C-alpha positions as CSV (number, residue, x, y, z in Angstrom):
1,M,9.2,-24.2,-28.3
2,Q,8.1,-20.1,-28.5
3,R,8.6,-18.2,-25.4
4,R,5.3,-15.5,-24.2
5,P,6.2,-12.5,-24.3
6,K,5.6,-10.0,-21.0
7,L,2.9,-8.3,-20.4
8,I,3.3,-5.0,-18.3
9,P,1.0,-5.0,-15.4
10,D,-2.2,-3.7,-16.2
11,Y,-2.4,-1.4,-13.5
12,F,0.4,0.4,-15.2
13,V,-1.4,0.9,-17.9
14,T,-4.7,1.9,-16.9
15,K,-6.2,5.3,-17.5
16,K,-6.2,6.4,-14.3
17,N,-3.0,5.7,-13.8
18,T,-1.8,7.2,-17.0
19,I,-3.1,10.7,-16.4
20,L,-1.7,10.6,-13.0
21,Q,1.8,9.8,-14.1
22,V,1.7,12.4,-16.4
23,L,0.8,14.8,-14.4
24,F,3.0,14.5,-12.0
25,A,5.8,14.4,-14.5
26,T,5.3,17.6,-15.6
27,L,4.8,18.5,-12.1
28,F,8.3,17.2,-11.6
29,A,9.7,18.3,-14.6
30,Y,8.2,22.1,-13.9
31,I,10.9,21.7,-10.6
32,F,13.6,20.2,-12.3
33,I,14.1,22.0,-14.9
34,N,13.2,25.6,-12.6
35,I,15.7,23.9,-10.1
36,Y,18.6,23.0,-11.8
37,R,17.8,24.5,-14.7
38,P,19.2,22.5,-17.4
39,F,21.3,23.0,-20.9
40,G,22.2,26.6,-19.5
41,S,18.4,27.3,-20.2
42,G,18.5,30.9,-17.0
43,E,21.4,32.2,-19.9
44,W,18.9,32.1,-22.7
45,Y,17.5,34.9,-22.4
46,N,18.3,38.3,-19.9
47,I,14.8,38.0,-18.5
48,S,13.5,38.1,-14.8
49,S,13.3,34.9,-12.5
50,A,9.2,35.7,-13.3
51,E,9.4,35.3,-16.9
52,F,11.3,32.1,-17.0
53,V,9.6,30.1,-14.3
54,F,6.6,31.1,-17.2
55,Y,8.4,30.2,-20.2
56,S,9.4,27.3,-18.6
57,G,5.4,26.2,-17.7
58,L,5.6,26.8,-21.4
59,L,8.3,24.2,-22.2
60,V,7.1,21.7,-20.4
61,I,3.8,21.6,-21.6
62,A,5.4,21.0,-25.5
63,G,7.4,18.9,-23.8
64,M,4.3,16.3,-22.5
65,L,2.3,16.5,-25.8
66,V,4.9,14.2,-26.8
67,V,4.0,11.9,-24.2
68,L,0.5,12.1,-24.2
69,L,0.5,11.5,-27.7
70,S,2.3,8.4,-27.2
71,R,0.1,7.6,-24.6
72,V,-2.8,8.2,-26.8
73,L,-2.1,7.3,-30.2
74,L,0.5,4.5,-29.1
75,M,-0.4,2.6,-26.2
76,F,-4.5,2.9,-26.0
77,L,-5.1,2.3,-28.9
78,I,-2.0,-1.1,-28.7
79,K,-4.3,-2.1,-26.1
80,K,-7.9,-2.1,-27.3
81,K,-6.2,-4.8,-29.9
82,K,-4.0,-6.8,-27.9
83,P,-2.3,-6.6,-24.1
84,V,0.2,-3.7,-23.5
85,T,4.0,-5.9,-23.1
86,I,7.2,-4.9,-20.8
87,R,9.2,-4.7,-23.7
88,Y,6.4,-2.6,-26.2
89,Y,6.2,-0.4,-22.8
90,I,9.9,-0.1,-22.4
91,L,10.5,0.9,-26.1
92,M,7.1,3.3,-26.2
93,I,9.0,5.4,-22.6
94,A,12.2,5.2,-25.2
95,G,10.5,7.2,-28.4
96,E,9.2,9.3,-25.5
97,I,12.9,10.0,-24.0
98,L,14.2,10.4,-27.8
99,L,11.4,13.1,-29.0
100,M,11.1,15.2,-26.4
101,A,15.2,14.8,-26.7
102,A,15.5,16.2,-30.3
103,M,12.8,18.9,-29.7
104,Y,15.2,20.3,-26.8
105,A,18.1,20.3,-29.1
106,F,15.9,21.4,-31.4
107,L,14.7,24.4,-29.9
108,E,18.3,25.8,-28.7
109,K,20.0,25.1,-31.7
110,F,17.7,26.7,-33.9
111,T,15.8,28.5,-31.8
112,M,18.2,30.1,-29.4
113,H,21.1,30.0,-31.8
114,D,22.9,28.5,-29.3
115,P,26.8,27.7,-31.7
116,R,27.4,24.0,-30.1
117,S,27.0,21.4,-32.5
118,F,23.0,20.3,-33.4
119,G,24.7,16.3,-32.1
120,F,26.3,17.7,-28.6
121,L,23.3,19.3,-28.3
122,F,20.9,16.3,-28.4
123,Y,23.8,14.5,-26.1
124,L,22.7,17.0,-23.2
125,A,18.9,17.2,-23.9
126,L,19.0,13.1,-24.1
127,Q,20.8,13.2,-20.6
128,N,18.1,15.7,-18.8
129,T,15.5,14.5,-20.4
130,A,16.0,11.1,-19.2
131,L,16.7,12.0,-15.7
132,I,13.4,14.7,-16.1
133,L,11.4,11.6,-17.2
134,L,13.3,7.9,-15.6
135,I,13.1,9.3,-12.0
136,P,9.3,10.6,-11.8
137,Y,8.3,7.3,-13.8
138,V,10.1,4.8,-11.9
139,I,8.4,6.8,-8.8
140,S,4.7,6.7,-10.3
141,L,5.6,2.7,-11.0
142,L,6.2,2.2,-7.6
143,F,3.5,3.7,-6.3
144,F,1.5,2.1,-8.4
145,A,2.1,-0.9,-7.5
146,W,2.5,-0.9,-3.5
147,K,-0.8,0.0,-4.3
148,E,-1.7,-3.0,-6.2
149,K,-0.5,-4.9,-3.8
150,S,-2.1,-2.6,-0.3
151,I,-5.3,-3.6,-1.9
152,T,-4.6,-7.2,-3.1
153,L,-3.3,-7.4,0.5
154,N,-6.2,-5.9,2.1
155,N,-9.0,-8.0,0.2
156,L,-7.1,-10.7,1.7
157,L,-7.6,-9.7,4.9
158,N,-10.8,-9.1,4.3
159,Q,-11.6,-12.6,3.6
160,V,-9.9,-13.7,6.6
161,R,-11.3,-11.4,9.1
162,H,-15.1,-11.9,7.7
163,S,-14.5,-15.6,7.4
164,S,-15.9,-17.5,10.4
165,N,-12.3,-20.2,11.0
166,F,-10.0,-16.8,11.4
167,I,-9.2,-14.0,13.7
168,S,-7.3,-11.4,13.0
169,F,-5.8,-8.5,16.2
170,H,-4.5,-5.6,15.4
171,D,-2.6,-2.8,17.7
172,D,-3.6,0.9,18.7
173,K,-2.1,2.0,15.2
174,G,-4.6,-0.3,13.3
175,I,-1.5,-2.3,11.8
176,L,-2.3,-6.6,11.6
177,R,-0.5,-8.2,14.3
178,I,-1.2,-12.0,14.1
179,S,-4.3,-14.1,12.3
180,L,-5.2,-16.9,13.6
181,K,-7.4,-19.7,13.4
182,L,-10.4,-18.9,16.3
183,E,-10.0,-22.7,17.1
184,D,-6.6,-22.1,18.4
185,L,-7.6,-19.1,19.9
186,L,-7.2,-19.2,23.8
187,Y,-7.9,-16.9,25.4
188,L,-6.3,-12.9,26.1
189,E,-4.5,-11.1,29.4
190,S,-3.9,-7.7,29.5
191,S,-0.9,-5.8,30.5
192,D,-1.1,-1.8,31.2
193,N,-1.6,-1.1,27.0
194,Y,-0.9,-4.3,25.9
195,V,-2.8,-7.0,25.7
196,S,-0.9,-10.7,25.2
197,I,-2.6,-13.1,22.9
198,K,-2.6,-16.6,24.2
199,Y,-2.9,-19.3,21.0
200,L,-1.3,-22.5,19.9
201,H,0.4,-24.0,17.2
202,N,0.7,-26.7,16.6
203,N,-0.9,-28.3,19.5
204,Q,1.7,-26.5,21.9
205,P,0.8,-22.8,23.8
206,K,2.2,-19.8,21.8
207,S,2.0,-16.2,22.8
208,V,2.1,-12.7,21.1
209,L,2.3,-9.2,22.5
210,I,0.8,-6.3,20.9
211,R,-0.3,-3.0,22.0
212,N,-3.4,-2.2,22.6
213,T,-6.4,-2.5,24.9
214,L,-8.9,-5.4,26.5
215,K,-11.3,-2.6,26.0
216,N,-10.6,-1.6,22.4
217,I,-10.6,-5.4,21.6
218,E,-14.1,-6.3,23.3
219,K,-15.7,-3.5,21.5
220,K,-14.0,-4.9,18.8
221,F,-15.6,-8.5,19.0
222,E,-19.1,-7.4,20.7
223,N,-21.3,-9.9,20.2
224,S,-18.2,-12.6,19.2
225,T,-17.4,-15.9,20.8
226,L,-15.0,-13.8,22.6
227,L,-16.2,-12.8,26.0
228,R,-14.8,-10.7,28.5
229,C,-14.7,-12.0,32.3
230,H,-12.1,-10.4,34.3
231,R,-10.4,-6.5,34.0
232,S,-7.4,-8.7,32.8
233,Y,-9.2,-12.0,30.6
234,I,-11.3,-12.6,27.4
235,V,-11.5,-15.9,26.6
236,N,-12.8,-17.6,23.4
237,T,-15.9,-19.2,24.6
238,K,-15.2,-22.6,22.1
239,R,-12.2,-22.7,24.1
240,V,-13.6,-23.4,27.4
241,S,-14.7,-26.8,28.7
242,M,-16.2,-25.6,31.8
243,V,-17.4,-22.9,34.2
244,K,-16.4,-24.5,37.7
245,K,-18.4,-22.0,41.3
246,E,-15.8,-22.6,44.3
247,G,-17.9,-20.5,46.8
248,T,-18.1,-17.0,46.0
249,A,-15.5,-17.5,43.2
250,M,-16.2,-18.7,39.7
251,R,-13.6,-20.1,37.4
252,L,-13.2,-20.9,33.4
253,L,-11.6,-23.8,33.0
254,I,-9.6,-23.2,29.5
255,E,-9.1,-26.5,27.1
256,S,-5.2,-26.7,26.5
257,P,-2.0,-28.6,26.5
258,N,-1.9,-26.9,30.3
259,S,-5.7,-27.0,31.0
260,E,-5.7,-23.2,32.5
261,K,-8.0,-22.1,35.0
262,I,-9.2,-18.1,33.9
263,P,-10.3,-16.3,36.9
264,V,-14.9,-14.5,36.6
265,S,-14.6,-11.4,38.8
266,R,-17.9,-10.7,40.6
267,G,-18.8,-8.1,38.2
268,Y,-19.7,-10.5,35.1
269,Q,-20.4,-13.3,36.7
270,T,-24.2,-12.9,35.6
271,L,-22.6,-11.8,32.6
272,V,-20.2,-15.1,32.0
273,K,-23.3,-17.6,33.8
274,D,-26.3,-15.8,31.3
275,F,-24.1,-16.4,28.2
276,F,-23.6,-20.0,28.9
277,D,-26.4,-20.7,29.5
278,Q,-28.2,-19.4,26.3
279,K,-25.3,-20.7,24.9
280,H,-26.7,-24.8,26.0
281,K,-30.2,-23.8,25.4
């Protein structure tokens, strides 16, 4: 059975990401040459630092033209006819390194009249060119992969967030801390700048502590099944089995293995009463 070739992920070879990769590699190469000065380039001519910065820029642009030709003439033309494989992508990058190294060695040998052999200059150029290209390539590819995974994760979280069966809680920095079925959520209890989320897992009471305030959570879940009943409590009304008056006090009985009773402060009694009266109309 013939093995199918592995394809490079599409987000690695989109026009936008390819342009970003080439621009990043160009900037990296320019900074690299001016700081590291490979091939003894700082001693080519008796020129000032400003002149070296200018001429090295021209050298980098010439090198990046090789990359652009590689991407436009090879990758995009191939991509129109068939998907780009990982093997082809690696060979393309290897070809870019070899062509750029040959160009730099040629310039060093025949333009700068370096007395060393072309083979030796090509070997040095190959090392430096690989370093100049592979570092920004790897960084950019890792960034593209991270960005794509982040988009995928955010889409998944949005699906969960907008699903009536799930509810998600974030900390005060907006980082997701827990997402659970709405039916498993019992209530929330505040503790200074933290909120303890009480829920069921395999019908056993559990809790998780996140750094946030009930005020922020109340605002986020306004007009939902979560109801503020006390300065320290928000309950999941789907889990309230009974609203009980005990003298002037009011309590909410939470349907759970421990049958917890959540107090309702005087300032919230009217709100709680109206909510459940409206719910049963």
